One Martini backbone bead per residue (centre of mass of N, CA, C, O) as a GRO file, in nm:
protein
  306
    1MET     BB    1   0.096   0.037   0.022
    2SER     BB    2   0.082   0.347  -0.007
    3GLU     BB    3   0.111   0.634   0.155
    4ASP     BB    4  -0.159   0.752   0.075
    5SER     BB    5  -0.328   0.497   0.138
    6GLU     BB    6  -0.261   0.491   0.441
    7LYS     BB    7  -0.378   0.767   0.506
    8ILE     BB    8  -0.669   0.713   0.408
    9ALA     BB    9  -0.732   0.467   0.584
   10GLU     BB   10  -0.682   0.610   0.854
   11TYR     BB   11  -0.885   0.835   0.823
   12TRP     BB   12  -1.148   0.657   0.781
   13GLY     BB   13  -1.115   0.488   1.037
   14ARG     BB   14  -1.140   0.728   1.234
   15LEU     BB   15  -1.418   0.827   1.149
   16ALA     BB   16  -1.572   0.567   1.210
   17LYS     BB   17  -1.504   0.560   1.513
   18GLU     BB   18  -1.624   0.837   1.589
   19LYS     BB   19  -1.913   0.775   1.497
   20VAL     BB   20  -1.968   0.523   1.680
   21GLN     BB   21  -1.857   0.677   1.958
   22GLY     BB   22  -1.949   0.990   1.943
   23GLU     BB   23  -1.689   1.197   1.868
   24THR     BB   24  -1.826   1.363   1.683
   25PRO     BB   25  -1.920   1.653   1.640
   26SER     BB   26  -2.252   1.755   1.711
   27ARG     BB   27  -2.208   2.043   1.526
   28ARG     BB   28  -2.195   1.851   1.269
   29CYS     BB   29  -2.333   1.872   0.916
   30PRO     BB   30  -2.376   1.735   0.645
   31TRP     BB   31  -2.606   1.771   0.413
   32THR     BB   32  -2.670   1.448   0.378
   33ASP     BB   33  -2.725   1.417   0.710
   34SER     BB   34  -2.984   1.564   0.699
   35SER     BB   35  -3.312   1.518   0.774
   36LEU     BB   36  -3.431   1.763   0.627
   37ILE     BB   37  -3.301   1.714   0.348
   38GLN     BB   38  -3.393   1.433   0.308
   39LYS     BB   39  -3.710   1.478   0.346
   40TYR     BB   40  -3.738   1.758   0.146
   41TYR     BB   41  -3.526   1.661  -0.103
   42ILE     BB   42  -3.384   1.385  -0.162
   43HIS     BB   43  -3.621   1.183  -0.145
   44PRO     BB   44  -3.827   1.322  -0.341
   45THR     BB   45  -3.635   1.325  -0.584
   46ILE     BB   46  -3.602   1.006  -0.600
   47SER     BB   47  -3.886   0.866  -0.480
   48GLY     BB   48  -4.131   1.085  -0.399
   49ARG     BB   49  -4.062   1.044  -0.085
   50MET     BB   50  -3.999   1.133   0.246
   51ASP     BB   51  -3.978   0.809   0.362
   52ALA     BB   52  -3.778   0.741   0.097
   53ASN     BB   53  -3.502   0.615   0.007
   54TRP     BB   54  -3.306   0.483  -0.237
   55PHE     BB   55  -3.302   0.194  -0.124
   56ILE     BB   56  -3.609   0.154  -0.111
   57TRP     BB   57  -3.663   0.216  -0.409
   58VAL     BB   58  -3.496  -0.024  -0.514
   59LYS     BB   59  -3.659  -0.243  -0.377
   60GLU     BB   60  -3.943  -0.162  -0.511
   61ASN     BB   61  -3.822  -0.178  -0.831
   62PHE     BB   62  -3.602  -0.446  -0.830
   63PHE     BB   63  -3.657  -0.621  -0.537
   64PHE     BB   64  -3.904  -0.837  -0.481
   65GLU     BB   65  -3.658  -1.011  -0.454
   66PRO     BB   66  -3.384  -1.111  -0.324
   67ALA     BB   67  -3.072  -1.101  -0.382
   68GLU     BB   68  -2.833  -1.333  -0.381
   69ARG     BB   69  -2.587  -1.124  -0.471
   70ALA     BB   70  -2.377  -0.872  -0.330
   71LEU     BB   71  -2.207  -0.551  -0.363
   72ASN     BB   72  -1.988  -0.334  -0.168
   73LEU     BB   73  -1.813  -0.045  -0.262
   74GLY     BB   74  -1.709   0.116  -0.003
   75CYS     BB   75  -1.843   0.058   0.309
   76GLY     BB   76  -1.711   0.123   0.557
   77ASP     BB   77  -1.918   0.078   0.848
   78GLY     BB   78  -2.191  -0.073   0.706
   79CYS     BB   79  -2.475   0.062   0.668
   80LEU     BB   80  -2.580  -0.053   0.400
   81GLU     BB   81  -2.588  -0.357   0.477
   82ARG     BB   82  -2.776  -0.323   0.719
   83HIS     BB   83  -3.011  -0.207   0.558
   84GLY     BB   84  -3.034  -0.434   0.343
   85ALA     BB   85  -3.098  -0.656   0.555
   86ALA     BB   86  -3.352  -0.522   0.685
   87ILE     BB   87  -3.508  -0.505   0.379
   88ASN     BB   88  -3.424  -0.741   0.184
   89VAL     BB   89  -3.223  -0.711  -0.080
   90PHE     BB   90  -3.046  -0.952   0.030
   91LYS     BB   91  -2.887  -1.255   0.115
   92TYR     BB   92  -2.586  -1.166   0.010
   93CYS     BB   93  -2.277  -0.989   0.112
   94ASP     BB   94  -2.016  -0.807  -0.020
   95ALA     BB   95  -1.744  -0.610   0.148
   96PHE     BB   96  -1.539  -0.321   0.074
   97ASP     BB   97  -1.234  -0.180   0.217
   98MET     BB   98  -0.928   0.001   0.285
   99SER     BB   99  -1.019   0.016   0.591
  100PRO     BB  100  -0.956  -0.161   0.870
  101GLY     BB  101  -1.123   0.005   1.078
  102ALA     BB  102  -1.393  -0.006   0.930
  103ILE     BB  103  -1.417  -0.314   0.908
  104GLU     BB  104  -1.421  -0.372   1.206
  105ILE     BB  105  -1.685  -0.219   1.266
  106ALA     BB  106  -1.867  -0.375   1.067
  107LYS     BB  107  -1.842  -0.650   1.195
  108ALA     BB  108  -1.944  -0.575   1.480
  109LYS     BB  109  -2.223  -0.477   1.391
  110ALA     BB  110  -2.315  -0.743   1.260
  111GLU     BB  111  -2.291  -0.912   1.520
  112GLU     BB  112  -2.496  -0.753   1.691
  113LEU     BB  113  -2.734  -0.828   1.465
  114GLY     BB  114  -2.695  -1.123   1.338
  115ILE     BB  115  -2.553  -1.085   1.014
  116GLN     BB  116  -2.267  -1.222   0.956
  117GLU     BB  117  -2.365  -1.453   0.747
  118ARG     BB  118  -2.448  -1.230   0.514
  119ILE     BB  119  -2.151  -1.093   0.557
  120HIS     BB  120  -1.857  -1.009   0.375
  121TYR     BB  121  -1.547  -0.895   0.486
  122GLU     BB  122  -1.292  -0.675   0.325
  123VAL     BB  123  -0.970  -0.572   0.259
  124ALA     BB  124  -0.970  -0.326  -0.015
  125ASP     BB  125  -0.838  -0.175  -0.301
  126ALA     BB  126  -1.013  -0.062  -0.567
  127ASN     BB  127  -0.769   0.015  -0.756
  128GLN     BB  128  -0.679  -0.325  -0.728
  129ILE     BB  129  -0.919  -0.489  -0.780
  130HIS     BB  130  -1.042  -0.840  -0.806
  131LEU     BB  131  -1.312  -0.998  -0.955
  132LYS     BB  132  -1.538  -1.209  -0.994
  133LYS     BB  133  -1.716  -1.369  -1.237
  134ALA     BB  134  -2.048  -1.361  -1.257
  135VAL     BB  135  -2.181  -1.317  -0.925
  136TYR     BB  136  -2.359  -1.054  -0.947
  137ASP     BB  137  -2.669  -0.879  -0.922
  138VAL     BB  138  -2.535  -0.644  -0.741
  139VAL     BB  139  -2.383  -0.315  -0.731
  140PHE     BB  140  -2.262  -0.098  -0.484
  141SER     BB  141  -2.217   0.276  -0.457
  142ALA     BB  142  -2.160   0.498  -0.174
  143MET     BB  143  -1.946   0.746  -0.179
  144ALA     BB  144  -1.676   0.610  -0.340
  145LEU     BB  145  -1.586   0.685  -0.640
  146HIS     BB  146  -1.461   0.976  -0.554
  147HIS     BB  147  -1.199   0.791  -0.427
  148ILE     BB  148  -1.123   0.690  -0.720
  149GLU     BB  149  -0.868   0.677  -0.964
  150ASN     BB  150  -0.911   0.377  -1.102
  151LEU     BB  151  -1.191   0.367  -1.275
  152GLU     BB  152  -1.158   0.186  -1.513
  153HIS     BB  153  -1.092  -0.072  -1.354
  154VAL     BB  154  -1.340  -0.080  -1.169
  155LEU     BB  155  -1.559  -0.091  -1.396
  156GLU     BB  156  -1.459  -0.351  -1.533
  157GLU     BB  157  -1.490  -0.531  -1.283
  158ILE     BB  158  -1.793  -0.483  -1.243
  159GLY     BB  159  -1.890  -0.585  -1.520
  160GLY     BB  160  -1.762  -0.878  -1.478
  161ALA     BB  161  -1.921  -0.942  -1.198
  162LEU     BB  162  -2.175  -0.935  -1.339
  163LYS     BB  163  -2.456  -1.048  -1.430
  164LYS     BB  164  -2.684  -1.097  -1.631
  165ASP     BB  165  -2.863  -0.799  -1.576
  166GLY     BB  166  -2.704  -0.657  -1.384
  167LEU     BB  167  -2.657  -0.412  -1.123
  168PHE     BB  168  -2.560  -0.061  -1.106
  169ILE     BB  169  -2.543   0.129  -0.797
  170ILE     BB  170  -2.554   0.493  -0.732
  171SER     BB  171  -2.441   0.738  -0.485
  172GLU     BB  172  -2.299   1.057  -0.597
  173TYR     BB  173  -2.021   1.243  -0.637
  174VAL     BB  174  -1.978   1.478  -0.951
  175GLY     BB  175  -1.810   1.708  -0.911
  176PRO     BB  176  -1.556   1.878  -0.858
  177ASN     BB  177  -1.246   1.828  -0.816
  178HIS     BB  178  -1.156   1.847  -0.498
  179PHE     BB  179  -1.373   2.075  -0.441
  180GLN     BB  180  -1.341   2.290  -0.687
  181TRP     BB  181  -1.528   2.527  -0.704
  182THR     BB  182  -1.705   2.723  -0.881
  183ASP     BB  183  -1.766   3.050  -0.932
  184GLU     BB  184  -2.076   3.029  -0.957
  185GLN     BB  185  -2.141   2.869  -0.701
  186LEU     BB  186  -2.005   3.063  -0.505
  187ARG     BB  187  -2.177   3.311  -0.576
  188VAL     BB  188  -2.449   3.197  -0.499
  189ALA     BB  189  -2.385   3.098  -0.210
  190ASN     BB  190  -2.299   3.384  -0.100
  191ASP     BB  191  -2.560   3.538  -0.166
  192LEU     BB  192  -2.737   3.354   0.017
  193LEU     BB  193  -2.593   3.384   0.285
  194LEU     BB  194  -2.646   3.704   0.310
  195LEU     BB  195  -2.967   3.663   0.319
  196LEU     BB  196  -2.945   3.543   0.581
  197PRO     BB  197  -3.008   3.537   0.880
  198GLU     BB  198  -2.786   3.527   1.135
  199ARG     BB  199  -2.900   3.275   1.289
  200PHE     BB  200  -2.819   3.082   1.041
  201ARG     BB  201  -2.487   3.161   1.033
  202ILE     BB  202  -2.413   3.002   1.271
  203ASP     BB  203  -2.173   2.818   1.398
  204PRO     BB  204  -2.234   2.549   1.597
  205ALA     BB  205  -1.929   2.496   1.697
  206THR     BB  206  -1.825   2.819   1.740
  207GLY     BB  207  -2.033   3.085   1.709
  208ILE     BB  208  -1.968   3.188   1.430
  209VAL     BB  209  -2.025   3.401   1.183
  210ARG     BB  210  -2.112   3.342   0.858
  211ASN     BB  211  -1.983   3.533   0.550
  212ARG     BB  212  -1.813   3.298   0.400
  213ILE     BB  213  -1.733   3.109   0.102
  214ASP     BB  214  -1.466   2.891   0.032
  215ARG     BB  215  -1.211   2.770  -0.144
  216GLN     BB  216  -1.016   2.513  -0.108
  217PRO     BB  217  -0.716   2.443  -0.123
  218LEU     BB  218  -0.558   2.192  -0.277
  219SER     BB  219  -0.340   2.139  -0.056
  220HIS     BB  220  -0.547   2.090   0.168
  221MET     BB  221  -0.692   1.847   0.047
  222MET     BB  222  -0.433   1.668   0.014
  223ALA     BB  223  -0.359   1.658   0.321
  224ILE     BB  224  -0.616   1.511   0.418
  225ASP     BB  225  -0.749   1.383   0.118
  226PRO     BB  226  -0.639   1.278  -0.195
  227SER     BB  227  -0.933   1.123  -0.268
  228GLU     BB  228  -1.097   1.369  -0.280
  229GLY     BB  229  -1.231   1.396  -0.581
  230VAL     BB  230  -1.017   1.287  -0.784
  231ARG     BB  231  -1.257   1.192  -1.035
  232SER     BB  232  -1.558   1.301  -1.035
  233GLU     BB  233  -1.598   1.412  -1.336
  234ASP     BB  234  -1.573   1.104  -1.469
  235ILE     BB  235  -1.799   0.908  -1.380
  236ILE     BB  236  -2.032   0.939  -1.584
  237PRO     BB  237  -1.884   0.893  -1.860
  238LEU     BB  238  -1.764   0.608  -1.779
  239ILE     BB  239  -2.038   0.470  -1.736
  240GLU     BB  240  -2.167   0.534  -2.019
  241GLU     BB  241  -1.948   0.360  -2.175
  242ARG     BB  242  -2.010   0.068  -2.003
  243PHE     BB  243  -2.322   0.132  -1.958
  244ARG     BB  244  -2.670   0.105  -1.906
  245VAL     BB  245  -2.876   0.363  -1.841
  246ILE     BB  246  -3.198   0.344  -1.664
  247LYS     BB  247  -3.127   0.555  -1.421
  248ARG     BB  248  -3.143   0.917  -1.356
  249ILE     BB  249  -3.084   1.126  -1.054
  250ASP     BB  250  -3.058   1.444  -0.980
  251TYR     BB  251  -2.967   1.603  -0.637
  252GLY     BB  252  -2.754   1.825  -0.637
  253GLY     BB  253  -2.553   2.028  -0.403
  254THR     BB  254  -2.419   2.281  -0.539
  255ILE     BB  255  -2.531   2.465  -0.291
  256LEU     BB  256  -2.601   2.308  -0.032
  257ASN     BB  257  -2.317   2.205   0.039
  258LEU     BB  258  -2.202   2.492   0.092
  259LEU     BB  259  -2.431   2.642   0.262
  260LEU     BB  260  -2.542   2.399   0.486
  261ASN     BB  261  -2.315   2.316   0.622
  262ASP     BB  262  -2.403   2.277   0.959
  263ILE     BB  263  -2.627   2.519   0.950
  264ILE     BB  264  -2.878   2.326   0.940
  265LEU     BB  265  -2.905   2.318   1.260
  266ASN     BB  266  -3.065   2.606   1.268
  267PHE     BB  267  -3.307   2.443   1.163
  268ASP     BB  268  -3.665   2.425   1.223
  269GLU     BB  269  -3.931   2.223   1.146
  270ASN     BB  270  -4.140   2.390   1.354
  271GLN     BB  271  -4.064   2.645   1.174
  272PRO     BB  272  -4.198   2.823   0.923
  273GLU     BB  273  -3.960   3.011   0.846
  274ASP     BB  274  -3.744   2.798   0.809
  275MET     BB  275  -3.893   2.631   0.588
  276ALA     BB  276  -3.930   2.858   0.382
  277ILE     BB  277  -3.630   2.908   0.335
  278LEU     BB  278  -3.549   2.625   0.250
  279ARG     BB  279  -3.742   2.595   0.007
  280LEU     BB  280  -3.622   2.828  -0.150
  281ILE     BB  281  -3.341   2.708  -0.182
  282PHE     BB  282  -3.429   2.459  -0.324
  283TYR     BB  283  -3.557   2.602  -0.570
  284ILE     BB  284  -3.310   2.746  -0.672
  285GLU     BB  285  -3.134   2.506  -0.734
  286LYS     BB  286  -3.335   2.361  -0.925
  287PHE     BB  287  -3.356   2.596  -1.130
  288LEU     BB  288  -3.052   2.616  -1.211
  289ILE     BB  289  -3.036   2.318  -1.311
  290ARG     BB  290  -3.273   2.318  -1.514
  291LYS     BB  291  -3.135   2.573  -1.677
  292LYS     BB  292  -2.816   2.514  -1.685
  293ILE     BB  293  -2.640   2.697  -1.495
  294LEU     BB  294  -2.613   2.435  -1.325
  295ASP     BB  295  -2.479   2.160  -1.197
  296SER     BB  296  -2.491   1.853  -1.066
  297ASP     BB  297  -2.314   1.703  -0.781
  298PHE     BB  298  -2.545   1.488  -0.757
  299THR     BB  299  -2.612   1.124  -0.799
  300PHE     BB  300  -2.845   0.877  -0.932
  301MET     BB  301  -2.781   0.527  -1.039
  302VAL     BB  302  -2.902   0.288  -1.289
  303ALA     BB  303  -2.727   0.012  -1.417
  304GLN     BB  304  -2.624  -0.192  -1.701
  305LYS     BB  305  -2.496  -0.438  -1.856
  306ARG     BB  306  -2.428  -0.478  -2.199
   0.00000   0.00000   0.00000
């Protein structure tokens, strides 16, 4: 394993441990982790229902009977497999991640729930992985592909590992590489930030009022995690070259990811003013994407091997 790979594996293992042990700062909240954004924006955009995430939509539309064998590529702490087992998407699932720490946690959680016989965990770097041929009914990847540099290799391996008519399903960040936001999306996000009343702009972790959103220097991103968004812009075109896309739903994040990270915790679902402002922000992002002024930074796709 290269020095960068070891750093990445250690970083994600540490994050998984902090998450499970509750050590992650409670006043931090990425936009996709917000129950408000999930309920009122992401879920309705993908499934058409506030109470159904993309995994439930997949179950209801493609797996009337559980798949015989599934694969989750880049499983982290194993939440996707646990959810899949709970709603009976698959009978058996293989799950790989490059972080030994994350795999250790995933195994422990599966044992706690008594589902360890249904899930096989293994430490593996997706950039170098070799999969058995024609063994999987479905391959999942949730927020993992944008950490993979050798995308061509991974996608070829996935295509070969799928059975005839097997499905490749992703929920993924596909925006600018290494989160190097475009000038246009920064301009819109900053304009909207300064329109928010001050009480919404307070950083919940520091108490400091947020007045500006900046693009993180590439050197900073590389120091923290060089895999972050390493080739995110290439994901969609490379999938379209190798698979037949049967469903694609873009779900934004182009503005919400920049604007609402962490400060989403300042919005109260029970306050009509808070929800009116949130819905207006949602509308603005969707309008700008629909009019092709901005691209969607996040997408959900169901693809089939050709």
